[in-house]
C-alpha positions as CSV (number, residue, x, y, z in Angstrom):
1,M,-22.4,-39.0,7.5
2,R,-24.7,-36.6,5.8
3,K,-25.0,-34.5,9.0
4,N,-21.2,-34.3,9.4
5,L,-20.9,-33.2,5.7
6,S,-23.5,-30.5,6.3
7,I,-21.6,-29.2,9.3
8,L,-18.4,-29.1,7.3
9,L,-20.0,-27.2,4.4
10,L,-21.6,-24.7,6.8
11,S,-18.3,-24.1,8.4
12,L,-16.6,-23.5,5.1
13,L,-19.2,-20.9,4.3
14,A,-19.2,-19.2,7.7
15,P,-18.4,-15.5,7.9
16,V,-14.7,-14.8,8.4
17,A,-14.6,-11.1,8.4
18,S,-13.5,-10.8,12.0
19,N,-10.7,-13.3,11.4
20,A,-9.4,-11.9,8.1
21,Q,-5.9,-10.8,7.5
22,R,-5.9,-7.0,8.3
23,F,-2.4,-6.5,7.0
24,L,-1.1,-7.9,3.8
25,T,1.5,-10.2,5.4
26,D,-0.6,-11.3,8.3
27,I,-1.3,-15.0,8.8
28,M,-4.6,-16.6,9.8
29,D,-5.5,-16.4,13.5
30,T,-5.3,-20.0,14.7
31,S,-6.5,-19.0,18.2
32,T,-10.0,-18.6,16.8
33,A,-12.5,-21.3,15.8
34,T,-11.9,-20.4,12.2
35,G,-8.2,-21.0,12.4
36,K,-8.4,-23.9,14.9
37,G,-10.6,-26.6,13.7
38,I,-12.9,-26.1,10.7
39,Y,-10.3,-26.4,8.0
40,P,-8.4,-29.6,8.7
41,L,-6.6,-31.0,5.7
42,Y,-5.8,-34.7,5.9
43,Q,-3.4,-34.2,8.8
44,A,-4.1,-33.1,12.4
45,H,-1.6,-30.2,12.3
46,D,-2.6,-28.7,8.9
47,R,-4.9,-25.7,8.4
48,L,-6.3,-24.5,5.1
49,K,-8.3,-21.3,4.6
50,F,-10.1,-19.7,1.6
51,G,-11.1,-16.1,1.7
52,G,-11.8,-13.3,-0.7
53,Y,-13.7,-10.1,-1.6
54,M,-14.9,-8.2,-4.6
55,Q,-15.4,-4.4,-5.0
56,P,-17.8,-3.4,-7.7
57,Q,-18.1,0.4,-7.9
58,F,-19.5,3.4,-9.8
59,Q,-17.5,6.6,-10.2
60,F,-18.2,10.0,-11.5
61,A,-15.5,12.6,-12.3
62,D,-15.6,16.3,-12.9
63,D,-14.4,16.0,-16.5
64,K,-13.8,13.4,-19.3
65,G,-10.5,11.6,-19.4
66,V,-9.5,12.5,-15.9
67,K,-6.1,11.1,-14.8
68,N,-6.1,10.1,-11.2
69,Y,-5.0,7.8,-8.4
70,S,-8.6,6.9,-7.4
71,G,-8.8,3.6,-9.4
72,G,-7.0,4.5,-12.6
73,D,-7.4,7.0,-15.4
74,F,-10.8,7.5,-17.1
75,A,-11.1,6.8,-20.8
76,P,-10.6,10.0,-23.0
77,N,-14.3,10.4,-23.7
78,S,-15.8,9.2,-20.4
79,N,-16.4,11.0,-17.0
80,N,-18.3,8.1,-15.4
81,R,-17.9,4.3,-15.2
82,F,-18.8,1.1,-13.6
83,M,-15.8,-1.1,-12.8
84,L,-14.7,-4.0,-10.7
85,R,-12.0,-2.3,-8.7
86,R,-10.7,-5.5,-7.0
87,G,-11.7,-9.2,-7.1
88,R,-9.4,-11.1,-4.7
89,I,-9.3,-14.8,-3.9
90,R,-6.7,-15.8,-1.2
91,I,-5.6,-19.2,-0.1
92,D,-3.7,-19.7,3.2
93,Y,-2.1,-22.9,4.4
94,L,-0.5,-23.3,7.8
95,H,1.4,-26.4,9.1
96,N,1.9,-26.7,12.9
97,N,4.1,-29.1,14.7
98,E,3.0,-31.5,17.4
99,N,3.3,-28.7,20.0
100,N,0.9,-26.6,17.9
101,Q,3.7,-24.2,16.9
102,P,3.7,-22.8,13.4
103,M,6.4,-24.3,11.2
104,A,5.5,-23.3,7.6
105,Y,3.0,-20.9,6.1
106,F,2.0,-20.4,2.5
107,A,-0.2,-17.6,1.0
108,F,-1.5,-17.2,-2.5
109,Q,-3.7,-14.4,-3.7
110,F,-4.8,-13.3,-7.1
111,D,-6.8,-10.4,-8.4
112,G,-9.4,-10.8,-11.1
113,T,-11.2,-7.8,-12.8
114,E,-12.5,-6.8,-16.2
115,R,-8.9,-5.7,-16.9
116,G,-7.5,-9.1,-16.5
117,V,-6.1,-11.5,-13.8
118,A,-2.8,-10.8,-11.9
119,I,-1.1,-12.4,-8.9
120,R,-1.0,-10.2,-5.8
121,D,0.6,-12.5,-3.2
122,F,2.7,-15.6,-3.6
123,W,4.9,-16.2,-0.6
124,G,6.0,-18.7,2.0
125,R,7.2,-18.3,5.6
126,F,9.4,-20.4,7.8
127,F,9.2,-20.1,11.6
128,E,12.0,-21.0,14.1
129,N,10.5,-22.6,17.2
130,K,13.4,-22.7,19.7
131,V,13.1,-19.1,21.0
132,E,9.9,-18.4,19.0
133,L,11.2,-15.1,17.9
134,F,12.2,-15.2,14.2
135,A,10.5,-15.9,10.9
136,I,11.8,-15.8,7.3
137,T,9.5,-14.8,4.4
138,A,10.3,-15.3,0.7
139,G,8.4,-14.7,-2.5
140,M,6.1,-12.0,-3.7
141,F,4.7,-10.0,-0.7
142,A,4.1,-6.5,0.7
143,R,7.0,-4.3,1.3
144,P,7.5,-3.5,5.0
145,M,7.4,0.3,4.5
146,G,4.9,2.4,6.4
147,F,1.3,1.7,7.6
148,E,-1.0,2.5,4.7
149,A,0.9,0.5,2.0
150,N,0.5,-2.6,4.2
151,F,-3.1,-2.0,5.3
152,S,-5.5,-4.4,3.5
153,S,-7.8,-2.8,0.9
154,S,-10.7,-4.9,2.3
155,D,-10.3,-3.2,5.7
156,R,-9.2,0.3,4.7
157,E,-12.0,2.9,5.1
158,A,-11.0,5.1,2.1
159,P,-11.5,3.5,-1.3
160,E,-7.8,3.9,-2.2
161,R,-4.4,4.5,-0.7
162,G,-3.1,8.0,-0.9
163,R,-1.2,9.4,-3.9
164,M,2.1,9.2,-2.0
165,S,1.6,5.6,-1.1
166,Q,0.7,4.6,-4.6
167,I,3.6,6.4,-6.2
168,L,6.3,5.3,-3.9
169,M,5.0,1.7,-3.3
170,K,3.2,1.0,-6.6
171,T,1.2,-2.2,-6.3
172,E,2.5,-2.5,-2.7
173,R,4.2,-5.8,-3.4
174,D,7.7,-6.8,-4.5
175,I,9.7,-10.0,-4.9
176,G,12.3,-10.6,-2.2
177,A,13.1,-12.1,1.2
178,M,12.5,-10.8,4.7
179,I,13.5,-11.7,8.2
180,T,11.0,-10.8,11.0
181,L,11.6,-10.5,14.7
182,D,8.2,-11.0,16.4
183,A,8.0,-12.7,19.8
184,R,5.3,-15.4,19.9
185,K,5.6,-16.5,23.5
186,K,3.1,-15.0,25.9
187,G,4.8,-12.7,28.4
188,H,8.0,-12.3,26.3
189,A,9.8,-9.1,27.0
190,L,9.7,-8.2,23.3
191,R,6.0,-8.9,22.6
192,W,5.3,-5.2,22.3
193,M,7.3,-4.7,19.2
194,K,8.1,-6.1,15.7
195,I,11.0,-5.6,13.3
196,D,10.9,-6.5,9.6
197,L,14.0,-6.2,7.4
198,G,13.9,-7.3,3.8
199,V,15.8,-7.2,0.5
200,F,13.8,-6.7,-2.7
201,N,14.2,-6.3,-6.5
202,G,12.9,-2.7,-6.3
203,Q,10.5,-2.1,-9.1
204,G,7.8,-4.3,-7.6
205,L,4.9,-5.6,-9.7
206,A,5.0,-2.5,-11.9
207,G,7.3,-4.5,-14.2
208,P,7.8,-8.1,-15.4
209,Q,11.3,-8.5,-14.1
210,D,14.2,-6.9,-12.3
211,Y,16.1,-4.7,-14.8
212,D,19.3,-4.1,-12.8
213,S,21.5,-6.0,-10.4
214,H,20.9,-3.6,-7.5
215,K,18.6,-4.7,-4.6
216,D,16.7,-2.4,-2.3
217,V,16.7,-2.8,1.5
218,I,13.5,-1.9,3.4
219,G,13.0,-2.0,7.2
220,R,10.3,-1.2,9.7
221,F,10.3,-1.0,13.4
222,S,6.8,-1.1,14.8
223,V,5.2,-0.8,18.2
224,K,2.1,-3.0,18.5
225,P,-1.2,-1.6,19.7
226,R,-0.8,-0.8,23.4
227,K,-3.7,-0.2,25.8
228,L,-3.5,3.1,27.6
229,K,-6.0,4.6,30.1
230,N,-9.7,4.4,29.5
231,G,-9.3,1.8,26.7
232,I,-7.3,4.1,24.4
233,T,-5.0,2.2,22.0
234,L,-1.8,3.6,20.6
235,S,0.5,2.1,17.9
236,G,3.1,3.3,15.4
237,S,6.3,2.7,13.5
238,V,9.3,4.1,11.8
239,S,10.4,2.9,8.4
240,G,13.3,3.2,6.0
241,Y,13.9,2.5,2.4
242,Y,17.5,2.3,1.0
243,G,17.6,1.5,-2.7
244,G,18.1,2.9,-6.2
245,I,18.1,2.4,-9.9
246,T,21.2,1.8,-11.9
247,S,21.5,4.5,-14.7
248,M,21.9,3.1,-18.2
249,S,22.3,6.5,-19.8
250,P,25.2,9.0,-19.6
251,W,22.5,11.6,-18.9
252,M,21.2,12.3,-15.4
253,Y,18.9,15.1,-14.2
254,E,18.8,16.5,-10.7
255,M,18.1,19.6,-8.7
256,K,20.9,22.2,-8.8
257,Q,21.1,25.9,-7.9
258,D,21.8,28.4,-10.7
259,N,22.2,32.0,-9.5
260,G,20.3,31.1,-6.4
261,V,17.4,29.5,-8.2
262,Y,16.8,25.8,-8.1
263,K,16.5,24.2,-11.6
264,M,16.3,20.6,-12.9
265,M,19.6,20.4,-14.7
266,G,21.0,17.7,-16.8
267,D,24.6,16.4,-16.7
268,S,26.2,14.2,-19.4
269,A,29.2,12.1,-18.2
270,S,30.4,8.6,-18.9
271,S,30.5,8.1,-15.1
272,N,26.7,8.4,-15.0
273,T,26.3,5.1,-16.8
274,G,26.2,2.5,-14.0
275,Y,25.6,5.2,-11.4
276,L,23.1,4.2,-8.7
277,S,20.4,6.8,-8.8
278,P,18.9,7.0,-5.3
279,R,15.5,5.8,-3.9
280,Q,15.9,6.7,-0.2
281,Y,13.0,7.3,2.1
282,A,12.4,7.7,5.8
283,G,9.0,7.7,7.4
284,A,7.0,7.5,10.6
285,D,3.3,6.7,11.3
286,V,1.0,6.6,14.3
287,Q,-2.5,5.3,15.1
288,L,-4.6,6.4,18.0
289,K,-8.0,4.7,18.7
290,I,-10.4,6.1,21.4
291,P,-13.4,4.0,22.4
292,N,-16.9,5.5,22.4
293,K,-20.1,4.2,23.9
294,K,-20.6,2.5,20.5
295,G,-17.6,2.1,18.3
296,F,-14.6,4.4,18.4
297,S,-12.8,7.5,17.1
298,E,-9.5,6.8,15.3
299,F,-6.7,9.1,14.2
300,R,-4.0,8.0,11.8
301,A,-1.0,9.9,10.4
302,E,2.0,9.1,8.3
303,Y,4.8,11.2,6.9
304,I,7.5,10.1,4.4
305,R,10.4,12.2,3.1
306,G,13.4,11.4,0.9
307,T,14.8,11.2,-2.6
308,Q,13.0,9.6,-5.5
309,T,14.2,8.6,-8.9
310,G,11.8,8.7,-11.8
311,T,11.6,10.0,-15.3
312,A,10.8,13.4,-16.9
313,A,7.1,12.5,-17.1
314,T,6.5,11.0,-13.7
315,S,8.0,10.5,-10.3
316,E,6.8,6.9,-10.1
317,T,9.5,4.2,-10.1
318,P,9.6,2.8,-13.7
319,G,8.4,-0.8,-14.0
320,S,10.8,-1.4,-16.8
321,Y,13.8,0.8,-17.7
322,P,12.6,3.8,-19.7
323,V,13.7,4.1,-23.3
324,V,13.4,6.6,-26.1
325,G,13.6,5.2,-29.6
326,T,16.6,2.8,-29.5
327,G,18.3,4.5,-26.6
328,Y,18.0,4.6,-22.8
329,S,16.1,7.6,-21.2
330,P,17.8,9.7,-18.6
331,L,16.7,9.4,-15.0
332,Y,15.3,12.3,-12.9
333,V,16.1,12.6,-9.2
334,R,13.8,14.7,-7.0
335,P,13.6,15.4,-3.3
336,F,10.0,14.7,-2.1
337,D,7.8,14.6,0.9
338,G,4.2,13.6,1.6
339,A,1.8,12.7,4.3
340,Y,-1.8,11.6,5.1
341,F,-4.2,12.1,8.0
342,Y,-7.3,10.0,8.8
343,Y,-10.1,10.8,11.2
344,I,-12.6,7.9,11.5
345,Q,-15.7,8.2,13.6
346,H,-18.5,5.7,14.4
347,L,-21.8,7.4,14.2
348,G,-23.7,6.0,17.2
349,S,-23.4,2.5,15.8
350,T,-20.6,0.1,14.9
351,R,-22.3,-0.3,11.5
352,S,-22.0,3.4,10.5
353,L,-18.9,5.5,10.3
354,S,-17.7,8.7,8.7
355,I,-14.3,9.2,7.2
356,L,-12.2,12.4,6.7
357,K,-8.9,12.0,5.0
358,L,-6.3,14.7,4.1
359,D,-3.2,13.9,2.1
360,W,-0.5,15.6,0.1
361,Y,2.4,14.5,-2.1
362,D,5.0,17.0,-3.2
363,P,7.3,15.3,-5.8
364,N,9.8,18.2,-5.7
365,R,9.8,20.0,-2.4
366,L,12.5,22.5,-3.4
367,V,10.3,24.4,-5.9
368,K,6.8,25.9,-5.4
369,G,4.0,27.4,-7.4
370,T,4.7,29.5,-10.5
371,D,8.5,28.7,-10.1
372,V,7.5,25.3,-11.5
373,K,8.1,26.2,-15.1
374,A,9.4,24.4,-18.2
375,A,12.1,27.0,-18.7
376,N,13.7,25.7,-15.5
377,G,13.5,22.1,-16.6
378,Y,10.3,21.2,-14.7
379,T,7.4,19.1,-16.0
380,A,4.0,18.0,-14.7
381,A,5.9,15.4,-12.7
382,D,7.0,18.2,-10.4
383,V,3.5,19.4,-9.5
384,R,2.3,19.1,-5.9
385,Y,-1.1,17.6,-5.1
386,N,-3.3,18.0,-2.0
387,T,-6.4,15.8,-1.6
388,V,-9.4,16.1,0.8
389,G,-11.5,13.0,1.0
390,V,-14.9,12.8,2.8
391,G,-16.9,9.6,3.1
392,Y,-19.5,7.5,4.7
393,M,-19.4,3.7,5.3
394,R,-22.3,1.4,6.2
395,V,-21.8,-2.2,7.2
396,L,-24.9,-3.9,5.8
397,N,-24.2,-7.4,7.2
398,A,-21.2,-9.6,8.0
399,H,-20.4,-10.0,4.3
400,T,-21.3,-6.6,2.8
401,K,-20.5,-3.0,3.2
402,L,-21.3,0.2,1.3
403,T,-18.9,3.1,0.9
404,L,-19.7,6.6,-0.5
405,F,-16.6,8.8,-0.9
406,Y,-15.8,12.1,-2.5
407,D,-12.2,13.3,-3.3
408,W,-11.4,16.9,-3.8
409,I,-8.1,16.8,-5.7
410,M,-6.1,20.1,-5.8
411,N,-2.9,20.6,-7.8
412,E,-0.8,23.6,-7.1
413,E,-1.0,26.5,-9.6
414,T,2.2,26.5,-11.6
415,S,3.6,27.8,-14.9
416,I,3.4,24.3,-16.5
417,T,1.0,24.2,-19.4
418,G,-2.3,22.5,-18.2
419,F,-1.5,23.2,-14.6
420,T,-1.7,27.0,-14.4
421,K,-4.9,26.5,-12.4
422,D,-6.6,23.7,-10.5
423,V,-7.5,20.9,-12.9
424,K,-11.1,19.6,-12.8
425,D,-10.4,16.1,-11.5
426,N,-12.6,15.6,-8.4
427,I,-14.1,12.1,-8.2
428,F,-17.1,10.6,-6.4
429,T,-17.0,6.8,-5.7
430,C,-19.9,4.5,-4.7
431,R,-18.6,1.1,-3.8
432,V,-20.1,-2.1,-2.5
433,Q,-17.8,-4.7,-1.0
434,F,-18.8,-8.4,-0.8
435,R,-16.5,-10.5,1.4
436,F,-16.3,-14.1,2.4
């Protein structure tokens, strides 16, 4: 009895890094020992798994009070800090039928840091098992838009998602329902692809509740990793987002031409109240992995373009409807685009790798440089940013890895006060990740 109990405890504490969920809506891999047998729960066809990670880190910025997308703004009188960037605990439960087919899946994940505790995932999934092709997910889970927004923070090589991903998909998750087409039978003609199509509130976890009746539709068509010659692997997807925010103000601001010059111009009309201000994106991503003698070289790229609704101060989707005093604030509509590029290279060992990342986000692609001026209705929310990130990662053991990363953050030089030259906001990050 004591021996059996010891085996069970050792199994529960065994490393699970290789079997962890790489994407935010992945389920546990029941084809492995971890998924198959060491977590039986009362019934022969039930599986329970606990996992998690924490990311303590030290950061140093060029100046005090730096505003950034590298872990949140610095305090007004601070240019360095220790912080617990993420502290995640995840519980997964899977029930299979007597034929070992998945029937129901449940995932719960919360994040605990010095800033508080918040839920990150809380969803369930139902599988149909006649044609083994469809699944339905409902609850709080990752939006199926693009690659980086869905890529788990515990596996991502750069410390943070790019500025574009964070602004468009703030907190990555939303509350809604999604249908997935993903063939589970071996040899099925559609095993090479996956389709996700979901309906969501829209504001995600940036706010406490949905503030209008409109729902956003998000879809992604992805090609699973396919082996090419010499072990090269290629994958990619196209994504679309069709949504918006219902205006509660008679005022609306959008780009218009005035004597051949684009300006952010306001319009006041009763018809603007109740108007659906657009959030419409289209994107594509690709991943190419080339094996080396030890490790691999990997290239990733993603581009998203569309129309974003925000406020005068920011192009982020508001978590709650913006107000000024006792009245509703006007919404601002901007045409945007953005992209990122990764080059990841193992350095003669699977334990060491270098990271080069380039990204940009242009919140208003119709205006550039010194034409971005307050006289034409523009604000700091219209300023373009380019970021170059360089890093080194070392896997110390099965549970621990060290990341050193430096972000050169470059804003365009505009006529907006405070942005007439590049702001001193570069950031160095030293992070240790512990995972179980």
